[in-house]
C-alpha positions as CSV (number, residue, x, y, z in Angstrom):
1,M,-1.4,9.8,-11.7
2,L,-0.6,11.9,-8.6
3,L,-0.9,15.6,-9.1
4,S,2.3,16.1,-7.0
5,F,4.3,14.9,-10.0
6,S,2.6,17.5,-12.3
7,A,1.6,16.8,-15.8
8,G,2.5,17.7,-19.4
9,A,5.9,18.6,-20.7
10,R,7.4,19.4,-17.3
11,R,6.6,16.1,-15.6
12,C,8.9,14.9,-12.8
13,I,11.5,12.5,-14.1
14,G,11.4,10.6,-10.8
15,E,7.7,9.7,-11.1
16,Y,8.1,6.2,-12.5
17,F,10.9,5.4,-10.1
18,S,8.8,6.5,-7.1
19,F,5.9,4.3,-8.1
20,I,8.2,1.3,-8.5
21,E,9.8,2.0,-5.1
22,M,6.4,2.4,-3.5
23,Q,5.4,-1.0,-4.9
24,M,8.6,-2.6,-3.6
25,H,8.1,-1.3,-0.1
26,L,4.5,-2.5,-0.1
27,A,5.6,-6.0,-1.4
28,V,8.1,-6.3,1.5
29,L,5.8,-4.9,4.3
30,A,2.4,-6.3,3.4
31,P,3.2,-10.0,4.2
32,R,4.6,-9.0,7.6
33,F,1.4,-7.3,8.9
34,A,-2.3,-8.2,9.0
35,L,-5.0,-5.5,8.5
36,R,-8.4,-5.8,10.2
37,Q,-11.2,-3.4,9.6
38,V,-12.4,-1.8,12.8
39,T,-16.0,-0.5,12.6
40,D,-18.7,0.3,15.1
41,S,-21.6,-0.8,12.9
42,G,-22.2,-3.9,11.0
43,H,-22.5,-2.1,7.7
44,G,-20.1,-2.7,4.8
45,V,-18.1,-0.1,3.0
46,E,-20.1,2.2,0.9
47,L,-18.3,3.3,-2.3
48,D,-18.5,6.8,-3.8
49,P,-17.6,6.5,-7.5
50,A,-16.3,9.8,-8.8
51,V,-13.0,10.6,-10.6
52,N,-11.4,8.1,-8.1
53,L,-13.2,5.3,-6.4
54,R,-13.3,6.0,-2.7
55,S,-15.4,5.2,0.3
56,R,-18.2,7.5,1.5
57,A,-16.8,7.4,5.1
58,S,-13.4,6.7,6.7
59,I,-12.2,3.2,6.9
60,H,-10.4,2.4,10.1
61,L,-7.9,-0.4,10.2
62,Q,-6.1,-2.1,13.0
63,V,-2.5,-3.2,12.1
64,S,-0.9,-6.2,13.8
65,P,2.3,-8.1,13.1
66,R,1.8,-11.6,11.6
67,N,3.0,-14.5,13.7
68,R,4.5,-16.4,10.7
69,L,5.8,-15.2,7.4
70,P,5.1,-17.0,4.2
71,E,7.9,-19.3,3.2
72,S,8.7,-17.3,0.1
73,I,9.8,-14.2,2.1
74,A,10.8,-15.7,5.5
75,G,14.5,-15.0,4.8
76,I,14.2,-11.5,3.4
77,T,15.2,-8.6,5.7
78,P,13.9,-5.2,4.7
79,G,16.7,-2.8,3.6
80,V,19.2,-5.6,2.9
81,A,20.2,-6.1,-0.7
82,L,19.7,-9.7,-2.0
83,K,22.7,-11.5,-3.3
84,P,22.6,-12.4,-7.0
């Protein structure tokens, strides 16, 4: 849960919608881009388990467009409603 939505009896009514919307954006954009970790050292990612699982140091990524899209989403254009 993000604290920006508060908690308790006065929770934001748009919280659920925003999480679903975020997942939809990610589902459309993720197959279109490739992520590659950019590091100066050969060390892996060291995790810091606390309330949330996070890395001890920053993780730098390089984003590049994919040359080919998977067949399942090749015809989908972001922001355009699909026909039923």
